[in-house]
N, CA, C and O atoms as CSV, one atom per row, in Angstrom:
chain,resi,resn,atom,element,x,y,z
A,1,MET,N,N,-38.463,145.041,44.684
A,1,MET,CA,C,-39.232,144.304,43.708
A,1,MET,C,C,-40.124,143.291,44.421
A,1,MET,O,O,-39.948,142.988,45.601
A,2,MET,N,N,-41.079,142.787,43.663
A,2,MET,CA,C,-41.956,141.767,44.191
A,2,MET,C,C,-42.352,140.843,43.049
A,2,MET,O,O,-42.537,141.283,41.914
A,3,ASP,N,N,-42.478,139.577,43.358
A,3,ASP,CA,C,-42.861,138.591,42.362
A,3,ASP,C,C,-43.924,137.699,42.976
A,3,ASP,O,O,-44.296,137.876,44.136
A,4,THR,N,N,-44.413,136.742,42.203
A,4,THR,CA,C,-45.360,135.777,42.756
A,4,THR,C,C,-44.685,134.417,42.853
A,4,THR,O,O,-43.850,134.056,42.023
A,5,LEU,N,N,-45.060,133.682,43.873
A,5,LEU,CA,C,-44.488,132.365,44.126
A,5,LEU,C,C,-44.946,131.388,43.058
A,5,LEU,O,O,-46.131,131.310,42.736
A,6,LEU,N,N,-43.996,130.648,42.517
A,6,LEU,CA,C,-44.315,129.603,41.551
A,6,LEU,C,C,-44.304,128.256,42.259
A,6,LEU,O,O,-43.468,127.999,43.125
A,7,TYR,N,N,-45.250,127.402,41.875
A,7,TYR,CA,C,-45.348,126.072,42.475
A,7,TYR,C,C,-45.812,125.102,41.402
A,7,TYR,O,O,-46.888,125.271,40.829
A,8,GLN,N,N,-45.002,124.084,41.128
A,8,GLN,CA,C,-45.301,123.057,40.132
A,8,GLN,C,C,-45.701,123.660,38.790
A,8,GLN,O,O,-46.673,123.231,38.169
A,9,GLY,N,N,-44.949,124.645,38.357
A,9,GLY,CA,C,-45.147,125.237,37.046
A,9,GLY,C,C,-46.269,126.251,36.931
A,9,GLY,O,O,-46.613,126.668,35.825
A,10,ASP,N,N,-46.846,126.655,38.054
A,10,ASP,CA,C,-47.937,127.612,38.033
A,10,ASP,C,C,-47.764,128.580,39.200
A,10,ASP,O,O,-46.887,128.392,40.044
A,11,HIS,N,N,-48.591,129.600,39.245
A,11,HIS,CA,C,-48.551,130.536,40.366
A,11,HIS,C,C,-49.226,129.893,41.575
A,11,HIS,O,O,-50.328,129.355,41.467
A,12,ALA,N,N,-48.558,129.952,42.721
A,12,ALA,CA,C,-49.157,129.466,43.965
A,12,ALA,C,C,-50.206,130.475,44.409
A,12,ALA,O,O,-50.017,131.685,44.278
A,13,THR,N,N,-51.311,129.964,44.936
A,13,THR,CA,C,-52.370,130.856,45.405
A,13,THR,C,C,-52.700,130.566,46.859
A,13,THR,O,O,-52.462,129.466,47.359
A,14,ASP,N,N,-53.252,131.567,47.527
A,14,ASP,CA,C,-53.677,131.382,48.913
A,14,ASP,C,C,-55.085,130.772,48.937
A,14,ASP,O,O,-55.615,130.407,47.887
A,15,ALA,N,N,-55.680,130.661,50.101
A,15,ALA,CA,C,-56.999,130.041,50.259
A,15,ALA,C,C,-58.091,130.777,49.482
A,15,ALA,O,O,-59.127,130.199,49.152
A,16,ARG,N,N,-57.851,132.051,49.195
A,16,ARG,CA,C,-58.830,132.849,48.444
A,16,ARG,C,C,-58.607,132.791,46.938
A,16,ARG,O,O,-59.381,133.365,46.172
A,17,GLY,N,N,-57.550,132.098,46.510
A,17,GLY,CA,C,-57.234,132.019,45.090
A,17,GLY,C,C,-56.374,133.156,44.585
A,17,GLY,O,O,-56.190,133.307,43.377
A,18,ILE,N,N,-55.848,133.956,45.491
A,18,ILE,CA,C,-55.009,135.102,45.128
A,18,ILE,C,C,-53.549,134.654,45.072
A,18,ILE,O,O,-53.085,133.967,45.982
A,19,PRO,N,N,-52.814,135.033,44.014
A,19,PRO,CA,C,-51.402,134.658,43.931
A,19,PRO,C,C,-50.625,135.108,45.173
A,19,PRO,O,O,-50.848,136.195,45.706
A,20,VAL,N,N,-49.715,134.249,45.613
A,20,VAL,CA,C,-48.894,134.523,46.789
A,20,VAL,C,C,-47.699,135.378,46.370
A,20,VAL,O,O,-46.932,134.994,45.488
A,21,ALA,N,N,-47.549,136.525,47.001
A,21,ALA,CA,C,-46.429,137.430,46.697
A,21,ALA,C,C,-45.186,137.006,47.475
A,21,ALA,O,O,-45.275,136.547,48.614
A,22,ILE,N,N,-44.027,137.167,46.838
A,22,ILE,CA,C,-42.756,136.913,47.516
A,22,ILE,C,C,-41.830,138.099,47.281
A,22,ILE,O,O,-41.931,138.794,46.270
A,23,THR,N,N,-40.933,138.315,48.224
A,23,THR,CA,C,-39.939,139.382,48.122
A,23,THR,C,C,-38.636,138.881,48.738
A,23,THR,O,O,-38.559,137.755,49.230
A,24,GLY,N,N,-37.638,139.714,48.704
A,24,GLY,CA,C,-36.384,139.443,49.388
A,24,GLY,C,C,-35.677,138.191,48.899
A,24,GLY,O,O,-35.647,137.905,47.703
A,25,ALA,N,N,-35.108,137.450,49.840
A,25,ALA,CA,C,-34.315,136.272,49.510
A,25,ALA,C,C,-35.135,135.218,48.787
A,25,ALA,O,O,-34.633,134.566,47.872
A,26,GLN,N,N,-36.394,135.041,49.183
A,26,GLN,CA,C,-37.240,134.031,48.532
A,26,GLN,C,C,-37.408,134.350,47.044
A,26,GLN,O,O,-37.344,133.453,46.203
A,27,GLU,N,N,-37.620,135.607,46.728
A,27,GLU,CA,C,-37.754,136.019,45.338
A,27,GLU,C,C,-36.432,135.829,44.582
A,27,GLU,O,O,-36.421,135.349,43.448
A,28,LEU,N,N,-35.344,136.201,45.208
A,28,LEU,CA,C,-34.023,136.086,44.592
A,28,LEU,C,C,-33.683,134.632,44.282
A,28,LEU,O,O,-33.178,134.329,43.201
A,29,ILE,N,N,-33.954,133.738,45.220
A,29,ILE,CA,C,-33.658,132.318,45.019
A,29,ILE,C,C,-34.560,131.744,43.924
A,29,ILE,O,O,-34.106,130.932,43.118
A,30,GLN,N,N,-35.814,132.150,43.885
A,30,GLN,CA,C,-36.705,131.673,42.820
A,30,GLN,C,C,-36.198,132.141,41.460
A,30,GLN,O,O,-36.231,131.380,40.493
A,31,ARG,N,N,-35.736,133.367,41.379
A,31,ARG,CA,C,-35.191,133.882,40.115
A,31,ARG,C,C,-33.955,133.093,39.694
A,31,ARG,O,O,-33.777,132.791,38.514
A,32,ALA,N,N,-33.098,132.759,40.669
A,32,ALA,CA,C,-31.909,131.963,40.369
A,32,ALA,C,C,-32.313,130.585,39.853
A,32,ALA,O,O,-31.755,130.099,38.868
A,33,LEU,N,N,-33.274,129.960,40.513
A,33,LEU,CA,C,-33.732,128.638,40.096
A,33,LEU,C,C,-34.275,128.673,38.668
A,33,LEU,O,O,-34.000,127.770,37.877
A,34,LEU,N,N,-35.035,129.697,38.339
A,34,LEU,CA,C,-35.553,129.832,36.979
A,34,LEU,C,C,-34.418,130.022,35.977
A,34,LEU,O,O,-34.396,129.377,34.929
A,35,ARG,N,N,-33.481,130.901,36.298
A,35,ARG,CA,C,-32.371,131.166,35.385
A,35,ARG,C,C,-31.536,129.918,35.139
A,35,ARG,O,O,-31.045,129.707,34.030
A,36,LEU,N,N,-31.371,129.082,36.175
A,36,LEU,CA,C,-30.558,127.874,36.032
A,36,LEU,C,C,-31.325,126.745,35.350
A,36,LEU,O,O,-30.727,125.927,34.651
A,37,GLY,N,N,-32.629,126.692,35.542
A,37,GLY,CA,C,-33.416,125.586,35.004
A,37,GLY,C,C,-33.920,125.768,33.589
A,37,GLY,O,O,-34.268,124.792,32.924
A,38,ILE,N,N,-33.965,127.008,33.117
A,38,ILE,CA,C,-34.449,127.281,31.761
A,38,ILE,C,C,-33.293,127.160,30.781
A,38,ILE,O,O,-32.195,127.654,31.038
A,39,ARG,N,N,-33.543,126.511,29.675
A,39,ARG,CA,C,-32.525,126.376,28.622
A,39,ARG,C,C,-32.307,127.740,27.977
A,39,ARG,O,O,-33.241,128.341,27.447
A,40,ARG,N,N,-31.071,128.222,28.025
A,40,ARG,CA,C,-30.734,129.533,27.461
A,40,ARG,C,C,-31.126,129.587,25.985
A,40,ARG,O,O,-30.803,128.687,25.210
A,41,GLY,N,N,-31.830,130.661,25.610
A,41,GLY,CA,C,-32.247,130.851,24.231
A,41,GLY,C,C,-33.632,130.312,23.933
A,41,GLY,O,O,-34.142,130.516,22.831
A,42,SER,N,N,-34.259,129.624,24.889
A,42,SER,CA,C,-35.558,129.012,24.616
A,42,SER,C,C,-36.745,129.932,24.900
A,42,SER,O,O,-37.869,129.624,24.501
A,43,PHE,N,N,-36.518,131.041,25.573
A,43,PHE,CA,C,-37.603,131.958,25.905
A,43,PHE,C,C,-37.615,133.082,24.871
A,43,PHE,O,O,-36.691,133.893,24.814
A,44,ALA,N,N,-38.656,133.122,24.063
A,44,ALA,CA,C,-38.710,134.036,22.911
A,44,ALA,C,C,-38.574,135.505,23.300
A,44,ALA,O,O,-38.011,136.283,22.530
A,45,TYR,N,N,-39.064,135.904,24.451
A,45,TYR,CA,C,-39.040,137.319,24.837
A,45,TYR,C,C,-37.689,137.777,25.394
A,45,TYR,O,O,-37.416,138.974,25.477
A,46,ASP,N,N,-36.854,136.817,25.771
A,46,ASP,CA,C,-35.515,137.157,26.286
A,46,ASP,C,C,-34.593,135.979,26.015
A,46,ASP,O,O,-34.503,135.055,26.823
A,47,ARG,N,N,-33.913,136.012,24.884
A,47,ARG,CA,C,-33.032,134.907,24.469
A,47,ARG,C,C,-31.827,134.723,25.398
A,47,ARG,O,O,-31.172,133.682,25.355
A,48,ASN,N,N,-31.528,135.724,26.237
A,48,ASN,CA,C,-30.401,135.606,27.163
A,48,ASN,C,C,-30.796,134.991,28.498
A,48,ASN,O,O,-29.932,134.705,29.327
A,49,LEU,N,N,-32.086,134.786,28.716
A,49,LEU,CA,C,-32.558,134.180,29.959
A,49,LEU,C,C,-32.227,132.696,29.951
A,49,LEU,O,O,-32.399,132.021,28.936
A,50,GLY,N,N,-31.758,132.193,31.071
A,50,GLY,CA,C,-31.503,130.769,31.195
A,50,GLY,C,C,-30.026,130.446,31.313
A,50,GLY,O,O,-29.173,131.327,31.422
A,51,SER,N,N,-29.755,129.148,31.287
A,51,SER,CA,C,-28.373,128.683,31.403
A,51,SER,C,C,-28.063,127.697,30.289
A,51,SER,O,O,-28.942,127.265,29.544
A,52,GLU,N,N,-26.804,127.363,30.204
A,52,GLU,CA,C,-26.359,126.371,29.233
A,52,GLU,C,C,-25.982,125.068,29.935
A,52,GLU,O,O,-25.181,124.292,29.412
A,53,LEU,N,N,-26.544,124.827,31.097
A,53,LEU,CA,C,-26.262,123.582,31.813
A,53,LEU,C,C,-26.634,122.357,30.988
A,53,LEU,O,O,-26.054,121.287,31.176
A,54,TYR,N,N,-27.583,122.497,30.086
A,54,TYR,CA,C,-27.995,121.385,29.225
A,54,TYR,C,C,-26.855,120.911,28.322
A,54,TYR,O,O,-26.913,119.801,27.792
A,55,ARG,N,N,-25.828,121.729,28.142
A,55,ARG,CA,C,-24.692,121.382,27.280
A,55,ARG,C,C,-23.666,120.473,27.960
A,55,ARG,O,O,-22.767,119.950,27.303
A,56,LEU,N,N,-23.801,120.288,29.261
A,56,LEU,CA,C,-22.797,119.497,29.989
A,56,LEU,C,C,-22.710,118.079,29.456
A,56,LEU,O,O,-23.718,117.460,29.116
A,57,SER,N,N,-21.470,117.573,29.389
A,57,SER,CA,C,-21.313,116.154,29.074
A,57,SER,C,C,-21.813,115.387,30.290
A,57,SER,O,O,-21.695,115.863,31.419
A,58,HIS,N,N,-22.350,114.241,30.070
A,58,HIS,CA,C,-22.979,113.514,31.164
A,58,HIS,C,C,-21.997,112.577,31.847
A,58,HIS,O,O,-22.118,111.353,31.799
A,59,ASP,N,N,-21.033,113.200,32.474
A,59,ASP,CA,C,-20.077,112.502,33.312
A,59,ASP,C,C,-19.780,113.397,34.506
A,59,ASP,O,O,-20.301,114.510,34.592
A,60,THR,N,N,-18.973,112.939,35.400
A,60,THR,CA,C,-18.683,113.738,36.597
A,60,THR,C,C,-17.199,114.117,36.661
A,60,THR,O,O,-16.615,114.202,37.742
A,61,SER,N,N,-16.615,114.339,35.514
A,61,SER,CA,C,-15.197,114.697,35.456
A,61,SER,C,C,-14.972,116.115,35.964
A,61,SER,O,O,-15.918,116.884,36.134
A,62,SER,N,N,-13.721,116.446,36.202
A,62,SER,CA,C,-13.407,117.801,36.657
A,62,SER,C,C,-13.721,118.824,35.562
A,62,SER,O,O,-14.082,119.961,35.864
A,63,ALA,N,N,-13.588,118.430,34.302
A,63,ALA,CA,C,-13.932,119.343,33.200
A,63,ALA,C,C,-15.426,119.655,33.216
A,63,ALA,O,O,-15.822,120.791,32.954
A,64,THR,N,N,-16.253,118.666,33.519
A,64,THR,CA,C,-17.697,118.885,33.609
A,64,THR,C,C,-18.014,119.836,34.753
A,64,THR,O,O,-18.855,120.724,34.612
A,65,HIS,N,N,-17.342,119.653,35.890
A,65,HIS,CA,C,-17.560,120.545,37.030
A,65,HIS,C,C,-17.139,121.983,36.704
A,65,HIS,O,O,-17.821,122.931,37.093
A,66,ARG,N,N,-16.033,122.142,36.001
A,66,ARG,CA,C,-15.595,123.492,35.606
A,66,ARG,C,C,-16.590,124.132,34.652
A,66,ARG,O,O,-16.908,125.314,34.782
A,67,ALA,N,N,-17.084,123.353,33.691
A,67,ALA,CA,C,-18.074,123.875,32.748
A,67,ALA,C,C,-19.366,124.247,33.484
A,67,ALA,O,O,-19.969,125.280,33.191
A,68,ALA,N,N,-19.789,123.416,34.432
A,68,ALA,CA,C,-21.001,123.704,35.212
A,68,ALA,C,C,-20.844,125.024,35.952
A,68,ALA,O,O,-21.759,125.847,35.945
A,69,ARG,N,N,-19.703,125.237,36.589
A,69,ARG,CA,C,-19.462,126.494,37.304
A,69,ARG,C,C,-19.546,127.682,36.348
A,69,ARG,O,O,-20.141,128.707,36.682
A,70,SER,N,N,-18.962,127.552,35.178
A,70,SER,CA,C,-18.983,128.628,34.190
A,70,SER,C,C,-20.415,128.927,33.742
A,70,SER,O,O,-20.798,130.092,33.637
A,71,TYR,N,N,-21.206,127.885,33.476
A,71,TYR,CA,C,-22.590,128.083,33.044
A,71,TYR,C,C,-23.431,128.715,34.149
A,71,TYR,O,O,-24.278,129.564,33.873
A,72,VAL,N,N,-23.204,128.311,35.391
A,72,VAL,CA,C,-23.937,128.889,36.525
A,72,VAL,C,C,-23.575,130.363,36.676
A,72,VAL,O,O,-24.456,131.208,36.831
A,73,GLN,N,N,-22.286,130.668,36.631
A,73,GLN,CA,C,-21.850,132.056,36.769
A,73,GLN,C,C,-22.459,132.931,35.680
A,73,GLN,O,O,-22.926,134.035,35.958
A,74,GLU,N,N,-22.456,132.447,34.453
A,74,GLU,CA,C,-23.008,133.224,33.343
A,74,GLU,C,C,-24.507,133.460,33.525
A,74,GLU,O,O,-24.987,134.571,33.298
A,75,ALA,N,N,-25.251,132.427,33.931
A,75,ALA,CA,C,-26.704,132.545,34.092
A,75,ALA,C,C,-27.083,133.505,35.211
A,75,ALA,O,O,-28.121,134.164,35.151
A,76,LEU,N,N,-26.228,133.579,36.241
A,76,LEU,CA,C,-26.562,134.387,37.411
A,76,LEU,C,C,-25.933,135.780,37.406
A,76,LEU,O,O,-25.998,136.483,38.415
A,77,ILE,N,N,-25.334,136.188,36.303
A,77,ILE,CA,C,-24.764,137.537,36.205
A,77,ILE,C,C,-25.787,138.606,36.590
A,77,ILE,O,O,-25.425,139.548,37.295
A,78,PRO,N,N,-27.064,138.501,36.155
A,78,PRO,CA,C,-28.038,139.538,36.526
A,78,PRO,C,C,-28.438,139.534,38.007
A,78,PRO,O,O,-29.211,140.389,38.439
A,79,LEU,N,N,-27.923,138.588,38.780
A,79,LEU,CA,C,-28.254,138.501,40.207
A,79,LEU,C,C,-26.975,138.626,41.045
A,79,LEU,O,O,-26.588,137.665,41.711
A,80,PRO,N,N,-26.314,139.784,41.024
A,80,PRO,CA,C,-25.023,139.926,41.696
A,80,PRO,C,C,-25.114,139.818,43.220
A,80,PRO,O,O,-24.087,139.695,43.888
A,81,GLU,N,N,-26.323,139.861,43.776
A,81,GLU,CA,C,-26.481,139.747,45.227
A,81,GLU,C,C,-26.180,138.329,45.712
A,81,GLU,O,O,-25.935,138.111,46.898
A,82,LEU,N,N,-26.199,137.374,44.790
A,82,LEU,CA,C,-25.961,135.975,45.155
A,82,LEU,C,C,-24.498,135.621,44.981
A,82,LEU,O,O,-23.875,135.956,43.973
A,83,MET,N,N,-23.960,134.940,45.979
A,83,MET,CA,C,-22.594,134.430,45.897
A,83,MET,C,C,-22.686,132.935,45.586
A,83,MET,O,O,-23.447,132.207,46.223
A,84,ILE,N,N,-21.914,132.490,44.611
A,84,ILE,CA,C,-21.932,131.092,44.202
A,84,ILE,C,C,-20.892,130.336,45.001
A,84,ILE,O,O,-19.725,130.723,45.059
A,85,GLY,N,N,-21.339,129.239,45.623
A,85,GLY,CA,C,-20.441,128.375,46.396
A,85,GLY,C,C,-20.128,127.115,45.608
A,85,GLY,O,O,-19.793,127.177,44.425
A,86,ASP,N,N,-20.239,125.968,46.274
A,86,ASP,CA,C,-19.935,124.682,45.646
A,86,ASP,C,C,-20.969,124.322,44.592
A,86,ASP,O,O,-22.146,124.666,44.700
A,87,ILE,N,N,-20.501,123.625,43.578
A,87,ILE,CA,C,-21.374,123.076,42.541
A,87,ILE,C,C,-21.019,121.608,42.411
A,87,ILE,O,O,-19.851,121.255,42.247
A,88,ASP,N,N,-22.041,120.744,42.485
A,88,ASP,CA,C,-21.815,119.308,42.437
A,88,ASP,C,C,-22.632,118.709,41.312
A,88,ASP,O,O,-23.791,119.077,41.121
A,89,CYS,N,N,-22.041,117.787,40.564
A,89,CYS,CA,C,-22.737,117.101,39.469
A,89,CYS,C,C,-22.719,115.608,39.764
A,89,CYS,O,O,-21.656,115.029,39.989
A,90,LYS,N,N,-23.896,114.984,39.762
A,90,LYS,CA,C,-24.014,113.547,40.005
A,90,LYS,C,C,-24.935,112.937,38.964
A,90,LYS,O,O,-25.911,113.552,38.537
A,91,ILE,N,N,-24.605,111.705,38.562
A,91,ILE,CA,C,-25.443,110.955,37.639
A,91,ILE,C,C,-26.339,110.045,38.468
A,91,ILE,O,O,-25.858,109.275,39.299
A,92,GLU,N,N,-27.640,110.140,38.237
A,92,GLU,CA,C,-28.612,109.286,38.917
A,92,GLU,C,C,-29.596,108.776,37.875
A,92,GLU,O,O,-30.398,109.549,37.350
A,93,ARG,N,N,-29.545,107.506,37.577
A,93,ARG,CA,C,-30.384,106.878,36.554
A,93,ARG,C,C,-30.254,107.625,35.237
A,93,ARG,O,O,-29.161,107.676,34.673
A,94,ASP,N,N,-31.322,108.198,34.735
A,94,ASP,CA,C,-31.275,108.873,33.437
A,94,ASP,C,C,-31.156,110.388,33.573
A,94,ASP,O,O,-31.505,111.127,32.652
A,95,ARG,N,N,-30.667,110.845,34.714
A,95,ARG,CA,C,-30.544,112.287,34.956
A,95,ARG,C,C,-29.173,112.637,35.531
A,95,ARG,O,O,-28.533,111.847,36.225
A,96,MET,N,N,-28.760,113.848,35.211
A,96,MET,CA,C,-27.624,114.432,35.905
A,96,MET,C,C,-28.223,115.422,36.887
A,96,MET,O,O,-28.992,116.299,36.494
A,97,ARG,N,N,-27.883,115.292,38.147
A,97,ARG,CA,C,-28.383,116.224,39.159
A,97,ARG,C,C,-27.275,117.213,39.479
A,97,ARG,O,O,-26.188,116.832,39.913
A,98,ILE,N,N,-27.565,118.477,39.259
A,98,ILE,CA,C,-26.599,119.537,39.529
A,98,ILE,C,C,-27.084,120.271,40.771
A,98,ILE,O,O,-28.199,120.793,40.799
A,99,THR,N,N,-26.243,120.307,41.792
A,99,THR,CA,C,-26.573,121.011,43.026
A,99,THR,C,C,-25.693,122.247,43.105
A,99,THR,O,O,-24.468,122.164,43.012
A,100,VAL,N,N,-26.339,123.393,43.277
A,100,VAL,CA,C,-25.634,124.678,43.328
A,100,VAL,C,C,-25.842,125.295,44.703
A,100,VAL,O,O,-26.977,125.465,45.150
A,101,GLU,N,N,-24.750,125.627,45.369
A,101,GLU,CA,C,-24.824,126.319,46.661
A,101,GLU,C,C,-24.755,127.823,46.400
A,101,GLU,O,O,-23.851,128.310,45.720
A,102,LEU,N,N,-25.715,128.540,46.949
A,102,LEU,CA,C,-25.745,129.994,46.837
A,102,LEU,C,C,-25.814,130.593,48.228
A,102,LEU,O,O,-26.345,129.971,49.148
A,103,SER,N,N,-25.283,131.794,48.389
A,103,SER,CA,C,-25.428,132.487,49.670
A,103,SER,C,C,-25.873,133.920,49.404
A,103,SER,O,O,-25.552,134.542,48.391
A,104,HIS,N,N,-26.645,134.404,50.398
A,104,HIS,CA,C,-27.176,135.759,50.326
A,104,HIS,C,C,-27.408,136.239,51.749
A,104,HIS,O,O,-28.096,135.577,52.527
A,105,SER,N,N,-26.843,137.372,52.088
A,105,SER,CA,C,-27.010,137.973,53.416
A,105,SER,C,C,-26.702,136.987,54.543
A,105,SER,O,O,-27.419,136.928,55.543
A,106,GLY,N,N,-25.640,136.223,54.372
A,106,GLY,CA,C,-25.201,135.308,55.427
A,106,GLY,C,C,-25.934,133.981,55.485
A,106,GLY,O,O,-25.597,133.141,56.319
A,107,ARG,N,N,-26.908,133.764,54.644
A,107,ARG,CA,C,-27.641,132.491,54.611
A,107,ARG,C,C,-27.241,131.705,53.369
A,107,ARG,O,O,-26.957,132.276,52.316
A,108,ARG,N,N,-27.224,130.374,53.517
A,108,ARG,CA,C,-26.861,129.499,52.406
A,108,ARG,C,C,-28.091,128.758,51.902
A,108,ARG,O,O,-28.979,128.390,52.671
A,109,TYR,N,N,-28.118,128.549,50.590
A,109,TYR,CA,C,-29.223,127.866,49.922
A,109,TYR,C,C,-28.629,126.850,48.953
A,109,TYR,O,O,-27.566,127.080,48.377
A,110,TRP,N,N,-29.316,125.732,48.776
A,110,TRP,CA,C,-28.888,124.724,47.825
A,110,TRP,C,C,-30.016,124.499,46.829
A,110,TRP,O,O,-31.141,124.176,47.210
A,111,LEU,N,N,-29.706,124.673,45.556
A,111,LEU,CA,C,-30.676,124.471,44.488
A,111,LEU,C,C,-30.304,123.217,43.716
A,111,LEU,O,O,-29.131,122.998,43.414
A,112,GLU,N,N,-31.283,122.400,43.397
A,112,GLU,CA,C,-31.049,121.216,42.572
A,112,GLU,C,C,-31.667,121.444,41.210
A,112,GLU,O,O,-32.845,121.780,41.089
A,113,ILE,N,N,-30.848,121.255,40.182
A,113,ILE,CA,C,-31.284,121.452,38.810
A,113,ILE,C,C,-31.082,120.131,38.071
A,113,ILE,O,O,-29.956,119.820,37.682
A,114,PRO,N,N,-32.144,119.344,37.866
A,114,PRO,CA,C,-31.990,118.068,37.131
A,114,PRO,C,C,-31.880,118.314,35.633
A,114,PRO,O,O,-32.543,119.200,35.093
A,115,GLN,N,N,-31.057,117.543,34.977
A,115,GLN,CA,C,-30.898,117.611,33.535
A,115,GLN,C,C,-31.127,116.218,32.978
A,115,GLN,O,O,-30.484,115.263,33.413
A,116,GLN,N,N,-32.034,116.091,32.022
A,116,GLN,CA,C,-32.314,114.812,31.387
A,116,GLN,C,C,-31.118,114.393,30.547
A,116,GLN,O,O,-30.538,115.214,29.836
A,117,ILE,N,N,-30.750,113.133,30.622
A,117,ILE,CA,C,-29.655,112.614,29.795
A,117,ILE,C,C,-30.269,112.017,28.546
A,117,ILE,O,O,-31.101,111.113,28.621
A,118,SER,N,N,-29.853,112.528,27.391
A,118,SER,CA,C,-30.382,111.970,26.139
A,118,SER,C,C,-29.433,110.901,25.640
A,118,SER,O,O,-28.213,111.035,25.731
A,119,CYS,N,N,-30.005,109.856,25.122
A,119,CYS,CA,C,-29.202,108.722,24.615
A,119,CYS,C,C,-29.060,108.787,23.117
A,119,CYS,O,O,-28.422,107.920,22.520
């Protein structure tokens, strides 16, 4: 498969204005980031796309960590090539920062998924 690189909410382009193609691990990690960052059910063309990380209680209890792991696992079911490692939840100002460790072909990647805390 092949996809185009996303950058700041748009397609990244080269000096000629042509979208930058990505494949392999880079494409896989981008797909994981999208699946984890999109609110599940919010994309009209595929209601199963995304995660339920937005449902987490805004604390750092062990129950929150277990729920985060469950939501990550569910969101990444379509990407079985990725192995899920540690998941960390931290509160920083008005955000919960969720860090997900993934591995693929012997390499490790860390994705940060910020979640806005509503009052």
